[in-house]
Steps between C-alpha positions, in 0.01 A plus 500: 500500500336490160630660188259658263584433146478809272399413156732631219329644211608358170687746272310620213632440150587871444679514831708197400609664184604817672699290758698334214554835337631642823741195545637538142556873549685432822718239322574749211585778758744259690665404169543863400641579832747214469605620162543856620715404786715249324518481121347837429764697681782253503830587338797274454837647600819399315858529625559828315214663684253486213141427614256369232130382489367293215184680386440301190687185383613477138588209262811352353851511617657768727697783354873440470807720482502438126156659454356851435189550705218732380337636807226737627581664821369754758715618798352655816620634824373351816235772522367410171645779284589371155846588405538317160283303267468400134123467523338575169836464316690219331663239723852574612791268396742410770795240497431221752875459533523841676799732467288825525553669837177555700318202350647226715181426686281499198747277312512261798123472499477454126709181543223362713225597254358349182300643207172644609582513876438808714712561807494766773846588619623683804843635416739650771716795406789299379280314257277751354563764222275772654726553799791599271435853422117520424359844587303491830606138582723470812809292461395265779153432351347147459307487171225269405485387127228317312666323213335306218712275286331550161747315278829319495745461209868381460756771506665552159872506456496875424302564821747291694785712371317830580439380849859390550610838377265678734639295795853605408396868470325479838812351669730762357270804488328720756131565572286622211675287223313280261289240673449686828161419655239761447291631786191294575543218251710245334715644219531379142844386390680764292623417158889461450676819370610509141850376433766781462583585151875512385627847441622613154877467447700817544711635223886523509620771729679781302871512520 
């Protein structure tokens, strides 16, 4: 039995270029798919239940408990509803050492961040401020926060004293006292109350 050879036409120069473009597009699509299914949607989970994703890496040392972090933030429900943001406003100062109820998840994330970094956080109810009395937010809500660490500075001695006073008031006071987390976003530490003034001495009682 004889086999008839079929001549293969040589590819034209334009067809070769199109072939290479097609292969490059296919490789780019595969890379994008790999990013989407791994790094693009990947969250790291900590022991506390915090989930975080590094959107942008920053520079320099990580924030510590002795720092005040200036942050920009936006909080959203799982359906995308924005429940709190400082967009278009000045950055919010928050003590990285914690002590303010409702900010535990954000404070934990800040200690993983450095200046200029952007993290996306998923905060379960026990770690997010929005689930602690924000109107229209269920107490069992998981909230997603985008946090940008704009700047870091060392906490002053006065700020340290104010924070310690706030912690003492939280331990001894009820809800709604100074330092209580506000709905939808990290609160700003409240200043220490003025020292009590001594009362004027009373005169002698008449006999």
